[in-house]
N, C-alpha and C positions, 0 to 999 in steps of 0.2 A: 634695563629697558622694560617699561611697563607693557603688560599684555592689554590690548585694547578690547573694548566690548565687541567690536566687529569681528575680531579674531576668534573670540570665544563663541560667538553666534555661528561663525563659519565652521568651527570644528565640532560643535554640538551634534549635528546630524550624524557625523561619522562615528562618534562614540556612543550615542544613545539610540541610533537607528540601526546599528549593526546586528546581524543575526549570527555572526561567527567572527573569530579574531582576524581572519584573512581580510575581512572588509575594513578592519581598522589599520592593520599593519601591512597589507598587501602580500604579494607572493615573496617568499624569502628563499633565495637560491642556496644550493650547497647541501652538505651533510649536516648532521645535528650541530656540531660546533659552529659551522658557518652560519647556520640559521639562527642560532642563539646570539651570535655576534651581530648579525643584521637586525635582529629584533631589538637588541640593546640600542643600536644606532637610531632606528626609527623611533623607539620609545623616548630617547633623549630629546629628539626634535619636538615630539608631541608634548613632552613635559614642559619644555620652555614655552609652548604656546598656550598652556592652560594652568601654570603653577599659581596657586593662590597668593604666594608671597610677591608675585610680580603683577598682581591685578590691583586696580584701583579699589578703594574701600566699597564703593557701590557695586562692584562686580565680584567681590570675593565669594559670595554665596554660590554664584554660577560657576566660578572657577573651581571652587572646592568640589562641587558636584561632578564636574567633568574630570578633575584630577583623580577622584576616587574611582570613577568609571574606568579611566585609563588603567589604573592599577589592577582592577579586576580583569580587564581584557588581557593585560600582559601575563597575568597568572595563567589564564586559560590558554593563551598562545604557547607558553612554556610547556604546559601539560601535553598539548597536541604535538609539539616538536619532539618531546621526549618519547611519546608513544608512536611516533612515525606517521601521524595522520594530518599534520599541518599541510595545507594546500588543497584539501578536498572541499573547502568552502561549506563544511557541515558543522553544526554545533558540536561541541566537545561531548564525547560519550566515554564515561569511565570504563576501563576494561572489565569484562565480565569476570566474576569470581570463578575459580576452578570448579568444573562440574564433576560431581561424584556420581558415577553410574549407579543406577538403582535396579536391582534384580527382583522380579516378581514372578508369581505363577498365576496365570489368568486362564480360566477354563481348562486347567490341566496342562497348559503349555507355557514354557518359559518366555517371559517378556523382559527385555533389558532396555532401560532408558539410557541412552548414551550421550546425550547432549541437548542443550536448549537451543532451539531454532529462533524463537521469538516469544516475547511476553506480550500477548495481545490484549485487547480491551477486556475480553471476558474469559480468556483462557491462555495458559502457557502451552506452547507447542514444542514437543520434544522428539528428537530422533530416537528411533527404537529398532530393536531386532526382535522378531516374534517367531518363535519356533514353528517350523513347518511352512513358513513363507519363503518363496524364492527371492532372495535379495538381489539376484542378478537381473530380475525383471521388474520388481516392484520395490519402492522405497516405503518403509513403514514409519509412521509417526503417531504420537499419542497427544491428544489434546486433553488438558486437565483444567477443570473450572477453577478460576482464581478464587472464587468464594462459593459457598454453598448456595447463595442466592442466585448464582448463574447456572445452576444445575439444569434448570428447565430449558435454557437455551441449548445446551449440549444434548439434552434428550430430544429436543425438537430437531436438531441437525441429524442425529442418528436415525430418527424415524423417517425423515425425508430421504436420506441417502439409501436406506433399506428399501423404501418404496420405489426408488429408481431401478433397483435390481430385479423387481418383480416382472415376470414375463407378461407382455401385453397380449390379450386374445386376438387383437387385430394383426394379421401377418405383416401388413405394410408398416404399421406403426412399430411393430417389434423389430423389423429390419432397421429402421431408423434408430430406435433406442439402443439396439445392440452395438451400433457404431458410436453413438454419443456417450455411452456409459464410460468410455475411456476419458472423457473430458470432465468428470467429477470424481472426487475421492471415493474409493471403494471402502465400505464399512466392514471391518473384520469382526470386532466385538466391542463390548463396553463393560465397564466395571466401576466400582467406587473405591476411593481412598479415604482413609480417616486422617484428619489433621490432629495436631496436638490437643485441641480442645474436644476432640471426638466428633467433629462435624464431618459429614460425608461430602466429598467432592467428586462429581461425575467425571469419568474419563472415557474418551472414545479412541479406539484403535483403528486407524485408517491407513490406506495406502494409495500411492499415486505411481505412475510409471517412472522407472529409472531414467536417468539422463540429465544432462546439464540444464538447469532451469533457473529463472529469475522471475520475481514478480514484476508486473508492469511498473509498479512504483520504483523498484530498484533500477530497472532498465532506463526509465526516464531520468531518474536522479543521478545515477552514477555513470551510465554509459552514453546517454544522449541528453546532456543537460540543456541543449537548445531545442530538444524535441526529436522524437524518433522519426526516421524517414517514413514518409507517407506510405510507400510501397509495403513496408512491414506492418504499419498500423492497420492497413486494409485487411490483410489476411488474419491478423489477430482479432480484429473487430468482427469479421464475418464468422469466424469460428465461435466467438463469444455469442453471437446472435443465435447460432444453431444450438448451443448449449442451453441458452435461455429458453429457446423454443421447446427443447426436451422437457424442461421443468414445467413449462406452461401446459404441455400436453398431459402432464401428470397432475395438473391442477394446482401448481405451486409457483409462487413468485419468490425469487432469491432474496430480494430486499436489501442487498448490500453489495451491489456490483461496483466496487471501487478498486483503484489500481493495486492496492495491497492484497486483494483477493484473486487477482488474475495471474496465474502462474504460467509463464511462457517458456516453452521448450524451443529455443531458437532454431537449432539445426533440424529438428524433427518437424518443424512447422506445426507444433501442437500446443495445446494449453489445457490447463485444469482450472475450473472455477472453484475456488476454495471457500470455506466458511459459510455453511448453510444454517448457522445458528439463528439468523433473523428471518428465515423463510416463513412465508405465510400462505394460507390457502386463499386462492383467488376469490375475491368478492365476499369472503367470509371472515378473514382475520386482518388485523393491521400489523405492519412491521413492528416488532416489539421493542427494538432498540436501534440506536444509531451510533456511529463512530464520530465524535465531535471533530476529529481532525479532517474529516471529509464532508463537513456540513454542506458545502456548496454542491455536492454531487447527489444530494437527495432531493426528490421533487416535493412540492408543497404538501401534497396529500399525506405524506409520511408524518410530517410535523403536526398535521391536524388529526392524526390517528384514524384516518379513513381506511376503508377496506382496500387491500392491495389489489392492483390490476396489472395485467401484462405491460401496459404503458409505463408502469412504475419502473420496471426493469429496463425498458428501452431508454427511458430518461437517463438512468445511471450508466448504462452501457455507452451511450453517446457521450456523456460527460467524461467517462474514462478515456474514450477514443480522443476527444479533444485535448485532454490533459497529455496523453501520449504524444500527440502532434506538437506539443509545446504551447498549446493555447490555454485559455482560462475559462472553464465552463461557468464559473460564477459570474463572469462579466460577458458571457456568450461571445467570447473573442476567439477567432481561429486564425492562425497565421496565413498571410496572403499567398504563400506558396501552395496552399491547398486549393485545388480547382473549385470554382464557385459552386457548381452543381453538387459536389460532394459535401462541401461545407454547409450548404443550405439543407441538405438531407439530414446532416447531423443536428443542425440547429432546430429542425422541425421536431426532433425528439425532446427538446428542452422547453417546449411550450408549457407555461405554468398550469394551463388547464388540460387535464389528462385526456379529455375527450377529443382534443384537437391534435394530439400526438398520433403517430403511427400506433396501431393497436395489435398488430400481429407480427411476431418476431420472424416467422418464416417469410411472410410477404415482404417485410422490410429487408431481410437478407437478400431476397431475389431482386428487389428494386435496387438496392445498393450495388449488387453484382452487375445489373444492367448498366448502371451509370459508370462503373469501372470499365466495362467492355472486356475484351480478351486481354489478359495480362499474365505474364509469367513471373512468378515470385521466386527469387533466389533466397537461399538460407541467410539468416542473420549472422554475418561474420563478425562476432564481437570477441574481444579479448577475454 
């Protein structure tokens, strides 16, 4: 039985537009053997629908292209089934190689790198134990520049975080800062590592509070794929605004308020704003780099390399909140379940012209709180 052109054109989006094998083969029930058997069955049906030997001469090129794509997706599906990740609707990620702990002495104190947390755009982030630090209260991690060319970004981060720790001469400001310092990493020390070529890589030793935590990116992707409940987004967003305000009081724009940098502590109703490598002095410096994966979260002035403004951070914080809600900041789309007044407030931060956005993080925090009214937030009960 010949494969028709219409059949090939119908199956093409499924094979070529997929982001993960689950979008090709669907959910496969059972344990590993049952999943593999189900995969084989679905694969057989798809093979008949696009096999080049069953296509008319004029359609063989398209059939061959789809047939090869199907084979690739089948291989990826098998890998995911075998490593137990099939069904998460995420691209395949190869298992990380075994981590060999690294023991160092930094400033006369033992420092042990115990595991890789993430390989970021500019630095690798490692779990660590640092002699003299109370690991029951604080979790230590070490950021190491991926290349010597990124050292300046880590130097910038350490300088900014040290500045946050300085006592403010204004008693009222210091009362506020004393509370807000818990919402940014604490800088412990910094040092350099030599690679095999002799190049120096900057490393920052930082700490955050202990406790179960997830980035907003992970919460949205893995725990709330259809969007985080608004009642949770609101407290995360308002704490984020206060953290941004602290930075602005110190004359600094974060410059990278994206979901991967917002570390949420669900039960404690807390957060830490991570990664200050792209921080910039207000009205004096431009944000030095961006993460291409979050291009839609950056306001236009960043791409024009204009001086950073408080409104720059407010744009990115609102974009992050919209993403957490399940919306699309790039398209300025917010789910209809979000009350109109709150949605409009968020969208006001996404105006492409910086002067038309809210300018003051504290004022916007208070304005948003007034829109919310009196609400009691319960802890995020997530598995």
